[in-house]
MARLUM-816797 format. One record per atom (N, C-alpha, C): residue in one letter; y, z, x. Coordinates in pm, whole numbers, padded with zeros to 5 digits, always signed. Example, Ala and Ser with C-alpha at 12.3 -4.5 7.8 and 13.67 -1.06 7.14 Angstrom:
2
a-00569+00780+01319;a-00450+00780+01230;a-00330+00780+01320;s-00225+00708+01285;s-00106+00714+01367;s+00003+00787+01290;
This chain:
120
m+02949+00338+01707;m+02830+00457+01693;m+02741+00437+01605;t+02604+00427+01659;t+02506+00354+01579;t+02438+00477+01491;s+02379+00453+01357;s+02290+00543+01262;s+02145+00518+01347;t+02080+00619+01286;t+01936+00593+01303;t+01858+00587+01192;t+01776+00549+01131;t+01744+00573+01018;t+01556+00613+01047;i+01517+00725+01024;i+01370+00748+01034;i+01293+00655+00926;q+01175+00565+01021;q+01087+00516+00924;q+00968+00565+00886;i+00899+00637+00797;i+00851+00759+00739;i+00701+00705+00784;i+00671+00544+00754;i+00526+00500+00795;i+00601+00390+00799;d+00545+00308+00943;d+00513+00159+01008;d+00436+00093+00902;e+00513+00009+00809;e+00422-00058+00741;e+00301-00151+00789;d+00353-00235+00884;d+00271-00308+00935;d+00122-00233+01004;t+00150-00118+01051;t+00067-00036+01097;t-00049-00016+00980;y+00018+00013+00892;y-00024+00083+00751;y-00121-00001+00709;y-00049-00123+00641;y-00136-00232+00590;y-00231-00308+00697;e-00205-00312+00812;e-00326-00350+00857;e-00406-00297+00867;l-00397-00170+00892;l-00517-00061+00893;l-00594-00083+00725;q-00509-00083+00616;q-00604-00093+00524;q-00673-00212+00492;e-00626-00342+00522;e-00693-00468+00581;e-00844-00409+00626;i-00824-00354+00783;i-00938-00400+00811;i-00993-00259+00774;m-00985-00162+00703;m-01095-00007+00637;m-01112-00119+00500;a-01063-00189+00446;a-01113-00231+00298;a-01161-00133+00224;d-01250-00114+00142;d-01334-00038+00077;d-01325+00123+00094;e-01345+00169+00266;e-01301+00244+00277;e-01139+00368+00312;f-01020+00247+00308;f-00946+00325+00300;f-00876+00432+00269;a-00920+00410+00114;a-00934+00514+00022;a-00947+00632+00039;e-01088+00666+00070;e-01131+00747+00171;e-01071+00837+00327;l-00992+00713+00367;l-00958+00768+00484;l-00839+00857+00488;l-00765+00796+00382;l-00656+00822+00345;l-00658+00995+00260;a-00772+00946+00143;a-00804+01176+00149;a-00841+01256+00235;v-00917+01190+00366;v-00943+01288+00480;v-00793+01286+00529;f-00709+01203+00527;f-00583+01226+00603;f-00511+01343+00532;h-00468+01314+00391;h-00449+01428+00334;h-00507+01591+00340;e-00674+01583+00324;e-00696+01739+00307;e-00683+01785+00461;d-00692+01706+00574;d-00685+01770+00710;d-00532+01814+00734;a-00440+01725+00676;a-00292+01761+00713;a-00251+01904+00652;a-00289+01910+00558;a-00246+02002+00449;a-00330+02144+00497;a-00446+02097+00563;a-00487+02235+00581;a-00434+02276+00757;s-00430+02176+00785;s-00363+02159+00886;s-00217+02296+00867;l-00133+02193+00805;l-00011+02273+00798;l-00011+02402+00745;a-00082+02400+00644;a-00085+02568+00605;a-00102+02678+00707;n-00222+02646+00784;n-00205+02718+00920;n-00121+02762+01020;l-00107+02652+01084;l+00039+02633+01191;l+00089+02745+01128;q+00210+02766+01067;q+00260+02899+01087;q+00242+03007+01118;q+00104+03039+01045;q+00040+03176+01053;q+00007+03179+01244;y-00060+03051+01281;y-00076+03093+01431;y+00045+03085+01538;i+00162+02999+01443;i+00274+03067+01559;i+00296+03188+01567;v+00306+03254+01441;v+00351+03391+01424;v+00274+03497+01518;q+00166+03456+01503;q-00010+03534+01597;q+00048+03512+01728;g+00097+03368+01766;g+00112+03351+01889;g-00015+03261+01947;e-00117+03195+01859;e-00199+03131+01886;e-00216+03054+01939;t-00135+03004+02081;t-00088+02917+02100;t-00165+02787+02129;q-00344+02778+02143;q-00412+02684+02186;q-00455+02652+02051;q-00490+02709+01926;q-00489+02672+01781;q-00387+02584+01755;v-00250+02636+01789;v-00163+02538+01746;v-00174+02398+01810;g-00205+02376+01915;g-00200+02281+02011;g-00320+02169+01948;a-00438+02248+01917;a-00560+02168+01861;a-00547+02149+01739;l-00462+02175+01656;l-00434+02148+01540;l-00322+02032+01518;c-00240+02064+01646;c-00116+01962+01606;c-00156+01801+01703;h-00260+01861+01792;h-00322+01714+01832;h-00397+01648+01739;k-00460+01690+01646;k-00524+01626+01550;k-00468+01533+01466;l-00300+01655+01425;l-00241+01586+01334;l-00168+01450+01419;k-00162+01459+01523;k-00097+01336+01594;k-00173+01235+01582;s-00291+01260+01587;s-00382+01119+01607;s-00406+01082+01470;s-00393+01144+01391;s-00423+01113+01230;s-00300+01019+01181;s-00213+01116+01159;s-00066+01067+01184;s-00045+00883+01237;r-00065+00843+01358;r-00011+00741+01433;r-00133+00680+01352;l-00251+00692+01369;l-00324+00635+01296;l-00260+00542+01158;i-00229+00623+01057;i-00176+00540+00946;i-00044+00468+00969;g+00005+00540+01068;g+00143+00472+01109;g+00289+00569+01067;a+00237+00693+01082;a+00334+00809+01043;a+00355+00844+01173;f+00464+00733+01230;f+00504+00770+01356;f+00615+00886+01399;h+00696+00902+01297;h+00767+01047+01311;h+00695+01135+01297;m+00609+01175+01208;m+00509+01295+01175;m+00453+01338+01286;a+00382+01192+01382;a+00296+01231+01497;a+00355+01286+01583;e+00540+01239+01618;e+00585+01262+01737;e+00664+01417+01700;l+00689+01464+01576;l+00682+01586+01558;l+00555+01662+01561;a+00443+01667+01569;a+00325+01727+01645;a+00314+01707+01748;r+00337+01597+01823;r+00297+01629+01975;r+00448+01700+02010;l+00547+01741+01967;l+00659+01837+02030;l+00609+01989+01962;l+00502+01992+01845;l+00453+02083+01843;l+00404+02120+01936;e+00326+02036+01945;e+00138+02074+02066;e+00203+02149+02167;e+00338+02106+02251;e+00389+02155+02334;e+00396+02320+02364;y+00397+02366+02203;y+00403+02469+02227;y+00305+02607+02299;k+00185+02488+02311;k+00078+02541+02367;k+00133+02574+02544;d+00224+02521+02587;d+00274+02536+02724;d+00375+02640+02698;n+00486+02577+02638;n+00580+02676+02645;n+00616+02819+02574;n+00553+02819+02466;n+00568+02966+02422;n+00684+03030+02365;n+00793+02889+02278;n+00900+02932+02246;n+00873+02920+02091;q+00849+03014+02046;q+00811+03034+01877;q+00921+02989+01817;l+01071+03017+01824;l+01163+02972+01767;l+01154+02778+01760;l+01150+02757+01845;l+01180+02583+01864;l+01004+02528+01811;a+00891+02633+01791;a+00796+02578+01733;a+00810+02579+01613;t+00821+02691+01551;t+00893+02737+01443;t+00996+02624+01337;t+01075+02569+01429;t+01140+02496+01371;t+01088+02325+01386;y+00971+02304+01460;y+00929+02176+01472;y+00795+02154+01332;c+00742+02315+01342;c+00649+02300+01227;c+00749+02292+01080;q+00852+02316+01048;q+00947+02301+00923;q+00976+02175+00910;q+01032+02105+01049;q+01005+01984+01005;q+00931+01872+00982;l+00768+01929+01065;l+00674+01859+01040;l+00621+01899+00907;a+00587+01977+00847;a+00600+01994+00673;a+00701+01900+00592;e+00810+01867+00647;e+00908+01796+00608;e+00879+01644+00569;a+00801+01625+00714;a+00791+01479+00758;a+00642+01453+00675;y+00612+01580+00681;y+00462+01518+00565;y+00478+01471+00442;t+00542+01576+00331;t+00649+01589+00212;t+00620+01418+00184;e+00757+01367+00301;e+00836+01229+00270;e+00660+01155+00320;v+00589+01125+00373;v+00456+01077+00412;v+00399+01058+00237;c+00378+01170+00166;c+00313+01175+00101;c+00390+01084-00003;q+00461+01099-00068;q+00548+01073-00100;q+00545+00906-00077;w+00605+00884+00033;w+00578+00722+00068;w+00445+00646-00008;l+00326+00709+00034;l+00203+00675-00003;l+00174+00687-00174;a+00236+00765-00186;a+00216+00763-00339;a+00302+00658-00400;e+00382+00620-00329;e+00452+00474-00413;e+00413+00335-00354;h+00355+00342-00230;h+00247+00216-00126;h+00148+00223-00174;t+00076+00340-00220;t-00091+00321-00248;t-00136+00271-00371;n-00149+00132-00398;n-00178+00091-00511;n-00310+00065-00570;n-00384+00134-00653;n-00501+00089-00683;n-00630+00146-00601;l-00609+00261-00526;l-00696+00258-00444;l-00736+00445-00491;s-00891+00417-00536;s-00957+00532-00587;s-01015+00634-00508;t-01026+00767-00475;t-01095+00833-00335;t-01187+00875-00395;
């Protein structure tokens, strides 16, 4: 039996982006945090209201920004929730929304531990 460990952030992707972005990296992370927090705050409400297109649009954005910083597990959860616009399964969407919020918390913790000397 194999055990699968979920990688919160792909370090190679993260540190490569940090090197490429240089001085703008802190700003990029600040925008990620701001956008992700705002999106997560609205997702549950949109799911309850059946606003499938809004959920899809927010998740598409979250998926892209998560991939950019190497948060591939978070991006995959956003992708799964993005499918709500097509399948309209509120129970499944609520589950994915909770998992996405938990993944975001883990990403924030990882970033706090691994992001040194970055000022926003």
